[in-house]
C-alpha positions in Angstrom: 114.5 125.3 69.5 111.5 127.6 69.2 111.8 131.3 69.5 111.9 133.2 72.8 114.5 133.8 75.5 115.6 131.2 78.0 115.2 132.4 81.5 118.1 131.7 83.8 116.0 132.1 87.0 116.2 128.9 89.1 113.0 127.0 89.8 111.9 127.0 93.5 111.6 123.8 95.5 107.9 124.2 95.6 107.8 123.5 91.9 108.7 119.9 92.7 106.4 119.5 95.6 103.7 118.1 93.3 102.8 114.6 91.9 105.3 113.5 89.3 102.7 113.4 86.5 101.9 117.1 87.1 105.6 118.1 87.3 106.7 116.1 84.2 104.9 118.1 81.5 105.8 121.3 83.3 109.5 120.4 83.1 109.5 120.5 79.2 111.4 123.5 78.1 113.1 123.9 81.4 117.0 123.9 81.6 119.1 121.6 83.7 122.5 122.9 84.3 125.4 121.0 85.6 128.8 122.6 85.5 129.5 124.2 82.1 126.8 122.3 80.3 123.0 123.0 80.1 120.3 121.0 78.5 116.8 122.1 77.7 114.5 119.2 78.5 112.3 118.0 75.6 111.2 114.5 76.9 110.4 113.1 80.4 108.6 110.4 82.1 106.7 110.4 85.5 106.8 107.6 88.0 104.5 107.3 91.0 105.1 106.2 94.5 105.0 102.9 96.6 102.1 100.7 96.0 100.8 103.1 93.4 102.9 102.6 90.2 104.1 99.0 89.5 106.6 100.4 87.1 108.4 102.5 89.7 111.6 101.7 91.5 109.8 102.6 94.8 106.7 100.4 94.2 107.9 97.8 96.8 109.0 100.5 99.3 112.3 102.2 100.3 115.6 100.5 99.7 119.2 101.6 99.9 119.1 102.0 96.1 116.1 104.1 95.9 116.4 106.1 99.1 117.0 109.4 97.4 113.5 109.2 95.9 112.1 109.4 99.4 114.1 112.5 100.2 113.4 116.1 99.7 112.0 117.2 96.3 114.3 118.8 93.6 117.2 116.4 94.3 118.7 114.2 91.5 118.1 110.4 91.7 120.9 108.9 89.5 121.3 105.2 89.0 123.4 102.8 87.0 121.6 100.5 84.5 122.6 97.5 82.2 126.1 97.7 83.7 127.0 100.6 81.3 124.8 103.7 81.6 123.4 106.2 84.2 119.9 107.7 84.2 118.9 110.9 86.0 115.6 111.7 87.7 114.2 114.7 89.6 112.5 113.8 93.0 108.9 115.0 93.4 106.5 115.4 96.2 107.4 116.1 99.8 109.9 114.0 101.6 108.8 110.4 102.3 106.6 109.9 99.2 109.1 108.2 96.8 108.2 109.7 93.4 110.3 111.1 90.5 110.5 112.2 86.9 113.0 110.5 84.6 114.8 112.9 82.2 114.8 111.2 78.9 116.0 113.7 76.3 117.0 117.3 75.7 118.9 119.9 73.6 122.3 121.1 74.7 122.0 124.8 74.9 125.3 125.6 76.6 128.7 123.8 76.7 128.1 122.2 73.3 131.8 121.3 72.7 132.2 120.1 76.3 129.2 117.8 75.9 130.6 116.6 72.5 134.0 115.8 74.1 132.4 113.5 76.6 131.2 111.2 73.9 133.5 108.2 73.3 132.5 107.9 69.6 135.2 108.6 67.1 132.7 110.1 64.7 131.2 113.6 65.1 127.8 113.3 66.9 125.1 115.5 65.5 124.0 118.2 67.9 120.5 116.8 68.2 121.8 113.5 69.4 124.1 114.7 72.2 121.3 114.4 74.8 118.8 112.4 72.9 118.0 109.6 75.3 118.4 109.2 79.1 122.0 107.7 78.9 123.1 110.4 76.4 121.6 113.1 78.5 123.6 112.1 81.7 126.7 111.8 79.6 126.3 115.2 78.2 125.8 116.7 81.7 128.4 114.5 83.2 126.1 113.0 85.8 127.1 109.7 87.4 126.8 107.7 90.6 128.4 110.4 92.8 125.7 112.8 91.9 123.0 110.7 93.3 121.2 112.9 95.8 122.6 116.2 94.4 120.3 119.1 95.1 119.2 120.7 91.8 117.3 123.5 93.5 119.4 126.7 93.6 117.1 129.5 94.6 119.2 132.7 94.3 121.9 131.0 92.2 124.8 133.3 91.9 127.3 133.6 89.0 130.4 131.6 89.5 128.9 128.6 91.2 131.2 125.6 91.3 131.0 123.2 88.4 129.7 120.4 90.5 126.6 122.5 91.3 123.3 121.7 89.6 120.2 123.7 89.0 116.9 123.5 87.1 116.2 126.8 85.5 113.0 128.3 84.2 114.1 128.2 80.6 111.2 128.7 78.2 108.3 126.4 79.1 106.7 124.5 76.3 103.2 125.8 75.3 100.3 123.3 76.1 99.6 123.0 72.4 103.1 121.5 71.9 103.0 118.9 74.7 102.2 115.3 73.8 101.8 112.3 76.1 101.8 108.5 75.7 102.9 105.2 77.2 106.4 105.1 78.9 109.3 103.6 77.0 110.3 100.1 77.6 107.9 99.4 80.4 106.4 95.9 81.0 104.0 96.8 83.8 101.5 99.7 83.8 102.7 100.0 80.2 99.5 101.9 79.0 99.9 104.7 81.6 100.4 107.8 79.5 103.1 109.4 81.6 105.7 110.0 79.0 105.6 113.7 78.0 107.5 115.3 75.1 107.6 118.4 72.9 105.9 117.7 69.6 108.2 118.0 66.6 111.4 118.5 68.6 114.2 116.7 66.8 115.9 115.9 70.2 113.0 113.7 71.4 114.1 109.9 71.5 112.2 107.3 69.5 109.4 105.4 71.3 110.2 101.8 71.9 107.8 99.3 73.4 108.9 96.8 76.0 111.0 93.9 74.8 111.3 91.0 77.3 114.8 90.4 78.6 116.5 87.9 80.8 115.2 88.0 84.4 118.6 89.1 85.8 118.7 92.2 83.5 118.6 95.5 85.2 115.9 98.0 84.2 116.5 101.0 81.9 114.3 103.6 83.6 113.2 104.8 86.9 110.2 102.7 85.8 111.2 99.1 85.7 111.6 97.4 89.0 114.9 95.4 88.8 114.4 91.7 88.6 117.8 90.9 90.1 
């Protein structure tokens, strides 16, 4: 992590009332807290709304699965993928628009041993890998299906909040000179849209992987791929 002090002031809801591709780079360096663990975000991906972004879960409209994306901004949209992992997103734009930012990677800055204990691996996981990738990030923060729809805006957050509370804090925003953008990971449609954003040179950023065709009944790995099943 670069020099500077991480601010613990919660971000206001208005921060998320913008298009996802504007919110996404501004999330870099912010801190997502859930219970005793906090992760500084280093890599994210933006996804647009219905009829706008063919890679988004909401491209074909509202469904029971993606309903949270159409709700108030600043809430977590958490979904299960490949029958084994959860991915977490932050809803953007005012209620009814159906847009979000996928949280792809980050650095654990609080609750390091708690995050490590949540890994099933018998070997000791390097610190940089604890939240390096969307599934690892949700595991580090202990985010699962029951947290879908959880409000991550805690304006006026007080000490001693219950561990199930979530909040996005100001942290230390990445400087514009450190922010890079490029195609989203593993996307087969709109694959050239440069809505993946990351902090250049940060060791916790996950490796970029282009789309690899899978069986038609495979679930998608991001807020981006519309499930074929």
